[in-house]
SENU-138538 format. One record per residue (C-alpha): residue in three letters; x, y, z; residue number from 1. Coordinates in steps of 0.5 Angstrom, whole numbers. Layout:
BEGIN
REC   aa     px     py     pz    i
REC  ALA      X      Y      Z  NUM
...
END
This chain:
BEGIN
REC   aa     px     py     pz    i
REC  MET    199   -218   -321    1
REC  SER    207   -217   -321    2
REC  GLY    210   -223   -317    3
REC  THR    214   -220   -310    4
REC  ILE    220   -225   -309    5
REC  VAL    221   -226   -301    6
REC  SER    227   -229   -299    7
REC  PRO    227   -234   -292    8
REC  PRO    229   -231   -286    9
REC  ALA    237   -231   -285   10
REC  PRO    237   -237   -279   11
REC  VAL    238   -236   -272   12
REC  LEU    245   -237   -270   13
REC  PHE    246   -236   -261   14
REC  LYS    252   -235   -257   15
REC  ALA    255   -239   -254   16
REC  ALA    261   -241   -248   17
REC  CYS    264   -247   -246   18
REC  PRO    266   -248   -239   19
REC  GLU    271   -255   -241   20
REC  CYS    275   -251   -247   21
REC  GLN    273   -243   -247   22
REC  ALA    271   -243   -254   23
REC  ARG    266   -238   -256   24
REC  CYS    261   -241   -261   25
REC  GLU    255   -240   -265   26
REC  LEU    250   -244   -265   27
REC  SER    244   -246   -270   28
REC  ALA    237   -247   -267   29
REC  GLY    236   -254   -268   30
REC  SER    244   -254   -264   31
REC  LEU    241   -252   -258   32
REC  ARG    235   -255   -253   33
REC  LEU    231   -252   -249   34
REC  ALA    228   -255   -241   35
REC  ILE    222   -252   -238   36
REC  GLY    223   -254   -230   37
REC  ALA    218   -251   -225   38
REC  SER    224   -248   -222   39
REC  ARG    231   -243   -224   40
REC  ARG    234   -250   -222   41
REC  THR    231   -254   -226   42
REC  THR    230   -249   -232   43
REC  PHE    237   -250   -237   44
REC  TYR    240   -251   -244   45
REC  SER    244   -255   -247   46
REC  PHE    248   -256   -252   47
REC  THR    255   -260   -255   48
REC  CYS    261   -256   -255   49
REC  PRO    263   -256   -263   50
REC  GLU    270   -256   -260   51
REC  CYS    272   -260   -256   52
REC  GLY    264   -266   -256   53
REC  SER    263   -263   -249   54
REC  ALA    256   -263   -246   55
REC  VAL    254   -257   -245   56
REC  ARG    248   -256   -240   57
REC  LYS    247   -248   -236   58
REC  PRO    242   -245   -233   59
REC  ALA    237   -240   -237   60
REC  GLY    234   -235   -233   61
REC  ASP    227   -232   -236   62
REC  ARG    229   -227   -241   63
REC  ILE    235   -234   -244   64
REC  VAL    227   -238   -243   65
REC  GLU    225   -231   -248   66
REC  LEU    231   -231   -253   67
REC  LEU    231   -239   -256   68
REC  THR    224   -240   -256   69
REC  GLY    223   -234   -260   70
REC  GLY    229   -236   -264   71
REC  GLY    226   -244   -266   72
REC  VAL    229   -248   -260   73
REC  ARG    226   -255   -259   74
REC  THR    224   -254   -252   75
REC  LEU    222   -258   -247   76
REC  ARG    217   -257   -241   77
REC  LEU    219   -261   -235   78
REC  HIS    213   -263   -231   79
REC  SER    214   -265   -224   80
REC  THR    210   -271   -220   81
REC  VAL    209   -269   -214   82
END
């Protein structure tokens, strides 16, 4: 049986922009966090800008949630206490 060398998949990079310094950056899945809440208002992703160090929080619609979860971003599901 001949051996096949399988290389690991390339890391997924996500493009994001910082509203503070306007920097455009590429972030790994480990640099992002996704919070999924009960509404659009409580569903967002966050990261720390690698250029200026600002904490950034942006809304995440269905497509963004799909891309981030598919790319291995850590996800926190927020539960309602109602």
